[in-house]
C-alpha positions as a Markdown table, in Angstrom:
| # | Residue | x | y | z |
|---|---|---|---|---|
| 1 | Met | 0.0 | 0.0 | 0.0 |
| 2 | Ser | 1.5 | 3.3 | -1.1 |
| 3 | Thr | -1.3 | 5.8 | -0.2 |
| 4 | Leu | -3.8 | 6.1 | 2.6 |
| 5 | Thr | -6.2 | 8.7 | 3.8 |
| 6 | Leu | -7.8 | 8.6 | 7.3 |
| 7 | Lys | -10.2 | 10.8 | 9.2 |
| 8 | Ala | -9.2 | 12.0 | 12.7 |
| 9 | Pro | -12.5 | 12.9 | 14.6 |
| 10 | Ala | -13.0 | 15.4 | 17.3 |
| 11 | Lys | -14.3 | 14.3 | 20.8 |
| 12 | Leu | -16.7 | 15.6 | 23.5 |
| 13 | Asn | -16.4 | 15.0 | 27.2 |
| 14 | Leu | -20.0 | 14.4 | 28.2 |
| 15 | Ser | -18.8 | 14.2 | 31.8 |
| 16 | Leu | -15.5 | 15.1 | 33.3 |
| 17 | His | -14.7 | 14.6 | 37.0 |
| 18 | Val | -11.3 | 15.7 | 38.4 |
| 19 | Ile | -10.5 | 13.5 | 41.4 |
| 20 | Gly | -7.3 | 15.1 | 42.5 |
| 21 | Lys | -3.7 | 15.9 | 41.7 |
| 22 | Arg | -1.3 | 13.0 | 41.5 |
| 23 | Asp | 2.3 | 12.7 | 42.7 |
| 24 | Asp | 3.5 | 12.7 | 39.1 |
| 25 | Gly | 1.9 | 16.1 | 38.5 |
| 26 | Phe | -1.0 | 14.9 | 36.4 |
| 27 | His | -4.6 | 14.9 | 37.6 |
| 28 | Glu | -6.7 | 11.8 | 38.2 |
| 29 | Ile | -9.9 | 12.0 | 36.2 |
| 30 | Asp | -13.0 | 10.0 | 35.4 |
| 31 | Thr | -14.5 | 11.1 | 32.1 |
| 32 | Leu | -17.1 | 9.8 | 29.5 |
| 33 | Met | -16.0 | 10.6 | 26.0 |
| 34 | Val | -17.7 | 10.3 | 22.6 |
| 35 | Lys | -16.5 | 11.1 | 19.1 |
| 36 | Leu | -17.9 | 13.7 | 16.7 |
| 37 | Pro | -17.6 | 11.8 | 13.4 |
| 38 | Gly | -18.8 | 14.8 | 11.4 |
| 39 | Leu | -16.0 | 17.1 | 12.6 |
| 40 | Ala | -12.7 | 15.6 | 11.7 |
| 41 | Asp | -9.2 | 16.4 | 10.5 |
| 42 | Glu | -7.9 | 14.5 | 7.5 |
| 43 | Ile | -4.5 | 12.8 | 7.4 |
| 44 | Gly | -2.9 | 11.6 | 4.2 |
| 45 | Phe | 0.0 | 9.2 | 3.7 |
| 46 | Gln | 1.9 | 9.1 | 0.4 |
| 47 | Lys | 4.9 | 6.7 | 0.0 |
| 48 | Ala | 8.1 | 8.8 | -0.5 |
| 49 | Gly | 11.9 | 8.5 | -0.3 |
| 50 | Ala | 11.9 | 10.2 | 3.1 |
| 51 | Phe | 9.6 | 11.5 | 5.8 |
| 52 | Ser | 8.0 | 14.9 | 5.3 |
| 53 | Phe | 5.1 | 16.6 | 7.0 |
| 54 | His | 2.8 | 19.4 | 5.8 |
| 55 | Cys | -0.1 | 21.0 | 7.6 |
| 56 | Asp | -2.6 | 23.4 | 5.9 |
| 57 | Asp | -2.9 | 25.5 | 9.0 |
| 58 | Ser | 0.1 | 27.8 | 9.1 |
| 59 | Thr | -0.5 | 28.8 | 12.7 |
| 60 | Leu | 0.4 | 25.3 | 13.9 |
| 61 | Ala | 3.9 | 24.0 | 14.2 |
| 62 | Ala | 5.0 | 21.7 | 11.4 |
| 63 | Asp | 8.2 | 20.5 | 13.0 |
| 64 | Glu | 9.1 | 18.1 | 15.9 |
| 65 | Ala | 6.7 | 20.0 | 18.2 |
| 66 | Asn | 3.7 | 18.8 | 16.3 |
| 67 | Leu | 2.0 | 15.7 | 17.7 |
| 68 | Val | 1.8 | 14.1 | 14.3 |
| 69 | Val | 5.6 | 14.3 | 14.0 |
| 70 | Lys | 6.0 | 13.1 | 17.6 |
| 71 | Ala | 3.8 | 10.1 | 16.8 |
| 72 | Val | 5.9 | 9.3 | 13.7 |
| 73 | Arg | 9.1 | 9.5 | 15.7 |
| 74 | Ala | 7.6 | 7.3 | 18.5 |
| 75 | Tyr | 6.5 | 4.7 | 15.9 |
| 76 | Glu | 9.9 | 4.7 | 14.2 |
| 77 | Ala | 11.6 | 4.1 | 17.6 |
| 78 | Ala | 9.2 | 1.3 | 18.6 |
| 79 | Ala | 9.2 | -0.5 | 15.3 |
| 80 | Gly | 12.9 | 0.1 | 14.5 |
| 81 | Ile | 12.1 | 1.5 | 11.0 |
| 82 | Ser | 12.4 | 4.8 | 9.1 |
| 83 | Cys | 9.1 | 6.4 | 8.1 |
| 84 | Lys | 9.3 | 7.0 | 4.3 |
| 85 | Phe | 6.0 | 8.7 | 3.8 |
| 86 | Ala | 4.9 | 12.3 | 3.0 |
| 87 | Ile | 2.2 | 13.0 | 5.6 |
| 88 | Thr | -0.3 | 15.8 | 5.1 |
| 89 | Leu | -2.7 | 17.2 | 7.7 |
| 90 | Lys | -5.9 | 19.1 | 6.7 |
| 91 | Lys | -7.3 | 20.8 | 9.8 |
| 92 | Ala | -11.0 | 21.1 | 10.5 |
| 93 | Ile | -10.9 | 20.9 | 14.3 |
| 94 | Pro | -9.9 | 24.2 | 15.9 |
| 95 | His | -6.8 | 24.4 | 18.0 |
| 96 | Gly | -7.0 | 25.0 | 21.8 |
| 97 | Ala | -10.7 | 24.1 | 21.7 |
| 98 | Gly | -11.0 | 21.2 | 24.1 |
| 99 | Leu | -12.1 | 18.9 | 21.2 |
| 100 | Gly | -9.0 | 16.7 | 21.1 |
| 101 | Gly | -7.8 | 17.6 | 17.6 |
| 102 | Gly | -4.1 | 17.2 | 18.2 |
| 103 | Ser | -4.6 | 14.0 | 20.2 |
| 104 | Ser | -6.8 | 12.6 | 17.5 |
| 105 | Asp | -4.2 | 13.5 | 14.8 |
| 106 | Ala | -1.5 | 11.7 | 16.8 |
| 107 | Ala | -3.6 | 8.5 | 17.3 |
| 108 | Thr | -4.7 | 8.5 | 13.6 |
| 109 | Thr | -1.0 | 8.8 | 12.6 |
| 110 | Leu | -0.1 | 5.8 | 14.7 |
| 111 | Leu | -3.0 | 3.8 | 13.3 |
| 112 | Gly | -2.1 | 4.8 | 9.7 |
| 113 | Leu | 1.5 | 3.9 | 10.1 |
| 114 | Asp | 0.7 | 0.5 | 11.6 |
| 115 | Gln | -1.7 | -0.2 | 8.8 |
| 116 | Leu | 0.9 | 0.8 | 6.2 |
| 117 | His | 3.4 | -1.5 | 7.9 |
| 118 | Glu | 1.0 | -4.5 | 8.0 |
| 119 | Gly | 0.3 | -4.3 | 11.7 |
| 120 | Lys | 3.9 | -4.5 | 12.8 |
| 121 | Leu | 3.2 | -3.2 | 16.3 |
| 122 | Gly | -0.4 | -4.1 | 17.0 |
| 123 | Ala | -3.0 | -2.6 | 19.3 |
| 124 | Lys | -1.3 | -3.2 | 22.7 |
| 125 | Arg | 2.0 | -1.6 | 21.7 |
| 126 | Leu | 0.2 | 1.3 | 19.9 |
| 127 | His | -1.7 | 2.0 | 23.2 |
| 128 | Glu | 1.5 | 2.1 | 25.1 |
| 129 | Ile | 3.0 | 4.6 | 22.6 |
| 130 | Ala | -0.1 | 6.7 | 22.6 |
| 131 | Ala | -0.3 | 6.9 | 26.4 |
| 132 | Ala | 3.3 | 8.1 | 26.5 |
| 133 | Leu | 2.6 | 10.8 | 24.0 |
| 134 | Gly | -0.5 | 12.3 | 25.7 |
| 135 | Ser | -3.4 | 11.4 | 28.0 |
| 136 | Asp | -6.2 | 11.8 | 25.5 |
| 137 | Ile | -4.5 | 10.0 | 22.6 |
| 138 | Pro | -5.4 | 6.3 | 23.5 |
| 139 | Phe | -9.1 | 7.1 | 23.3 |
| 140 | Phe | -8.8 | 7.7 | 19.6 |
| 141 | Leu | -7.2 | 4.4 | 18.8 |
| 142 | Lys | -10.6 | 2.5 | 19.0 |
| 143 | Pro | -14.1 | 3.3 | 17.8 |
| 144 | Gly | -16.9 | 3.9 | 20.2 |
| 145 | Ala | -17.5 | 5.7 | 23.4 |
| 146 | Ala | -15.3 | 5.1 | 26.4 |
| 147 | Arg | -15.0 | 5.8 | 30.1 |
| 148 | Cys | -11.4 | 7.1 | 30.6 |
| 149 | Thr | -9.7 | 7.1 | 34.0 |
| 150 | Gly | -6.2 | 7.5 | 35.4 |
| 151 | Arg | -4.9 | 10.6 | 33.7 |
| 152 | Gly | -7.2 | 9.7 | 30.8 |
| 153 | Glu | -5.1 | 6.8 | 29.4 |
| 154 | Ile | -7.0 | 3.9 | 31.0 |
| 155 | Ile | -9.8 | 3.2 | 28.5 |
| 156 | Ala | -12.9 | 1.1 | 29.1 |
| 157 | Ser | -15.3 | 0.8 | 26.2 |
| 158 | Val | -19.0 | 1.5 | 27.1 |
| 159 | Pro | -22.2 | 1.4 | 25.2 |
| 160 | Ser | -22.6 | 4.6 | 23.2 |
| 161 | Pro | -25.0 | 7.1 | 24.7 |
| 162 | Ala | -28.0 | 8.3 | 22.7 |
| 163 | Ala | -26.8 | 10.5 | 19.8 |
| 164 | Leu | -27.2 | 14.2 | 20.7 |
| 165 | Arg | -27.8 | 17.1 | 18.3 |
| 166 | Val | -25.1 | 19.6 | 19.4 |
| 167 | Leu | -24.0 | 23.1 | 18.5 |
| 168 | Leu | -20.3 | 24.0 | 19.2 |
| 169 | Leu | -19.3 | 27.6 | 19.7 |
| 170 | Lys | -15.8 | 28.8 | 20.2 |
| 171 | Pro | -14.3 | 32.3 | 20.6 |
| 172 | Ala | -11.0 | 33.2 | 18.9 |
| 173 | Phe | -8.9 | 32.5 | 22.0 |
| 174 | Gly | -8.0 | 29.0 | 23.2 |
| 175 | Val | -7.5 | 27.5 | 26.6 |
| 176 | Pro | -4.2 | 25.5 | 27.2 |
| 177 | Thr | -5.1 | 22.3 | 28.9 |
| 178 | Pro | -2.2 | 22.6 | 31.5 |
| 179 | Asp | -3.5 | 26.0 | 32.5 |
| 180 | Ala | -7.1 | 24.7 | 33.1 |
| 181 | Tyr | -5.8 | 21.8 | 35.3 |
| 182 | Gly | -3.3 | 24.0 | 37.0 |
| 183 | Arg | -6.0 | 26.4 | 38.2 |
| 184 | Trp | -8.4 | 23.6 | 39.3 |
| 185 | Gly | -7.2 | 23.2 | 42.9 |
| 186 | Gly | -7.9 | 26.7 | 44.2 |
| 187 | Ser | -10.7 | 27.8 | 41.9 |
| 188 | Lys | -14.1 | 28.9 | 43.1 |
| 189 | Glu | -17.5 | 29.0 | 41.5 |
| 190 | Leu | -18.8 | 32.2 | 40.0 |
| 191 | Pro | -22.2 | 33.3 | 41.4 |
| 192 | Gly | -25.2 | 32.9 | 39.1 |
| 193 | Ile | -23.5 | 30.2 | 36.9 |
| 194 | Leu | -24.9 | 26.7 | 36.6 |
| 195 | Tyr | -22.2 | 24.1 | 37.4 |
| 196 | Ala | -24.6 | 21.3 | 38.5 |
| 197 | Thr | -25.1 | 18.1 | 36.5 |
| 198 | Gln | -27.6 | 18.3 | 33.7 |
| 199 | Asp | -29.4 | 15.1 | 32.8 |
| 200 | Ile | -29.9 | 14.5 | 29.1 |
| 201 | Glu | -31.2 | 11.2 | 27.7 |
| 202 | Gly | -30.0 | 9.4 | 30.8 |
| 203 | Thr | -26.5 | 10.9 | 30.7 |
| 204 | Gly | -25.3 | 13.4 | 33.3 |
| 205 | Leu | -23.5 | 16.3 | 31.7 |
| 206 | Val | -21.0 | 17.9 | 34.0 |
| 207 | Asn | -17.4 | 19.3 | 33.8 |
| 208 | Asp | -15.2 | 20.0 | 36.8 |
| 209 | Leu | -13.0 | 22.2 | 34.7 |
| 210 | Glu | -15.7 | 24.8 | 34.3 |
| 211 | Arg | -14.8 | 26.2 | 37.7 |
| 212 | Pro | -11.1 | 27.1 | 36.9 |
| 213 | Val | -11.8 | 28.0 | 33.2 |
| 214 | Phe | -14.8 | 30.3 | 33.9 |
| 215 | Glu | -12.9 | 32.0 | 36.8 |
| 216 | Lys | -10.2 | 33.1 | 34.3 |
| 217 | His | -12.3 | 33.4 | 31.1 |
| 218 | Arg | -15.6 | 35.1 | 32.2 |
| 219 | Phe | -16.9 | 35.3 | 28.7 |
| 220 | Leu | -17.2 | 31.4 | 28.6 |
| 221 | Ala | -19.4 | 31.5 | 31.7 |
| 222 | Glu | -21.5 | 34.2 | 30.0 |
| 223 | Leu | -21.8 | 32.1 | 26.9 |
| 224 | Lys | -23.0 | 29.1 | 28.8 |
| 225 | Gln | -25.6 | 31.0 | 30.7 |
| 226 | Trp | -26.8 | 32.7 | 27.5 |
| 227 | Leu | -27.2 | 29.3 | 25.9 |
| 228 | Leu | -29.2 | 28.0 | 28.9 |
| 229 | Thr | -31.7 | 30.9 | 28.5 |
| 230 | Arg | -32.5 | 29.9 | 24.9 |
| 231 | Asp | -35.5 | 27.8 | 24.2 |
| 232 | Glu | -33.5 | 25.8 | 21.5 |
| 233 | Cys | -31.1 | 24.5 | 24.1 |
| 234 | Ala | -31.7 | 21.5 | 26.5 |
| 235 | Ala | -28.2 | 21.8 | 28.1 |
| 236 | Ala | -24.9 | 23.6 | 27.7 |
| 237 | Leu | -21.4 | 22.6 | 28.9 |
| 238 | Leu | -17.7 | 23.5 | 28.4 |
| 239 | Ala | -16.0 | 21.0 | 26.1 |
| 240 | Gly | -13.1 | 19.5 | 27.9 |
| 241 | Ser | -10.7 | 22.2 | 29.0 |
| 242 | Gly | -12.3 | 24.7 | 26.6 |
| 243 | Ser | -12.6 | 27.1 | 25.0 |
| 244 | Thr | -15.4 | 25.5 | 23.1 |
| 245 | Met | -18.9 | 25.5 | 24.6 |
| 246 | Phe | -21.4 | 23.0 | 23.3 |
| 247 | Ala | -25.2 | 23.2 | 23.5 |
| 248 | Val | -27.4 | 20.1 | 23.3 |
| 249 | Leu | -30.2 | 21.2 | 20.9 |
| 250 | Arg | -33.9 | 20.4 | 21.1 |
| 251 | Glu | -35.4 | 18.5 | 18.2 |
| 252 | Glu | -36.9 | 21.6 | 16.5 |
| 253 | Ala | -33.9 | 23.9 | 17.1 |
| 254 | Asp | -32.4 | 25.7 | 14.2 |
| 255 | Ala | -28.6 | 25.5 | 14.8 |
| 256 | Ala | -27.6 | 28.0 | 12.2 |
| 257 | Ala | -30.0 | 30.6 | 13.5 |
| 258 | Leu | -28.8 | 30.0 | 17.1 |
| 259 | Ala | -25.2 | 30.5 | 16.0 |
| 260 | Lys | -26.1 | 33.7 | 14.2 |
| 261 | Ala | -27.8 | 35.0 | 17.3 |
| 262 | Ala | -24.8 | 34.2 | 19.4 |
| 263 | Arg | -22.5 | 36.1 | 17.1 |
| 264 | Gln | -24.9 | 39.1 | 17.0 |
| 265 | Glu | -25.5 | 39.3 | 20.7 |
| 266 | Leu | -22.1 | 38.1 | 22.2 |
| 267 | Asp | -19.2 | 37.8 | 19.8 |
| 268 | Pro | -19.2 | 38.3 | 16.0 |
| 269 | Gly | -16.0 | 36.2 | 15.7 |
| 270 | Leu | -17.5 | 33.0 | 17.2 |
| 271 | Trp | -16.6 | 29.8 | 15.2 |
| 272 | His | -19.4 | 27.2 | 15.1 |
| 273 | Trp | -20.2 | 23.7 | 14.1 |
| 274 | Ala | -23.4 | 21.7 | 14.3 |
| 275 | Gly | -24.0 | 18.0 | 14.1 |
| 276 | Lys | -24.5 | 14.9 | 16.1 |
| 277 | Thr | -22.5 | 13.0 | 18.6 |
| 278 | Gly | -21.5 | 9.5 | 17.6 |
| 279 | Ala | -19.6 | 6.4 | 18.6 |
C-alpha cells in the first residue's frame, strides 16, 4: 500500500470529574467521551523517499513540536524503522478548543503507520506509545464511546450514549489544557452560573474544569448562561478544558439561527459547528 487517507474525529467529554492531583503532577480524572464523526481532520499518507510533514494551518507547528511528527518518531523508535511517507494534515478541528484535535491526529497517525506496515506493532503496543505521547490519545485508537480514568489513558469501552444534536461555539482564544488543570485546585464557582449536573437522555452532563476556566475566562461563563436561556437548548457545557462551549439542541432547534444570534449578541467572531455525537 503506497497511499492512505484517514479521518481524525473530534471528541466531546459528556462528563469530566477531576478526582485530584497525583504525585507525578498529572490529575486523576474520570470522564465519559464520545466522538464527533462529522467534525474531523484528514491525514494523508503518500509513499516517499523520506519522511516529510505538511499542515494546511500555518498557525500550527509543522516541526518536531507537532503531535503528528511526535507520533511518527515514536512509531519509528518502537518499530525500528524509518518512516518513508509524506504526511499531510488538513485541519477542521480548531486548536485549543478542548475537542482533542491534536490527540486525534496523533492517534490516527499511529493507526495509519501500523496499517501501512501491516500491523507491525499491534493494538497493545500502539496503546503504550499513545499513552506516553498524551493522556487523550489512547481514546482515539478505538471506535466507540469510552470511560477514561487514570490521567485519561485507561480506556474502558462503554455502550454509546444516545446520539445528541449539538452546536459548538468557540471564541478566537483557546485555553491551554495545562492552564485549566493548573488552576483547578484553588478555583471557586462564580455566582449565578450553573455548574450542577444536567441530565440529558440518561447521561449526566458535568465538567469539573468549568470552575477554573470560567474563573479566568468570564466570557465562557456568560456564553454558557446565554445558551441556557435559549428555548432551543436543552443543556450547555464546556467542552473538555475549553474554549469551546457546546449546546445540546432540542429537536426543533435551528442550529444556524442560534449560532447567528450568538454572534450578533455576544461575539461576532465565534466559530461554530453543528452535528450529532456518535460512537
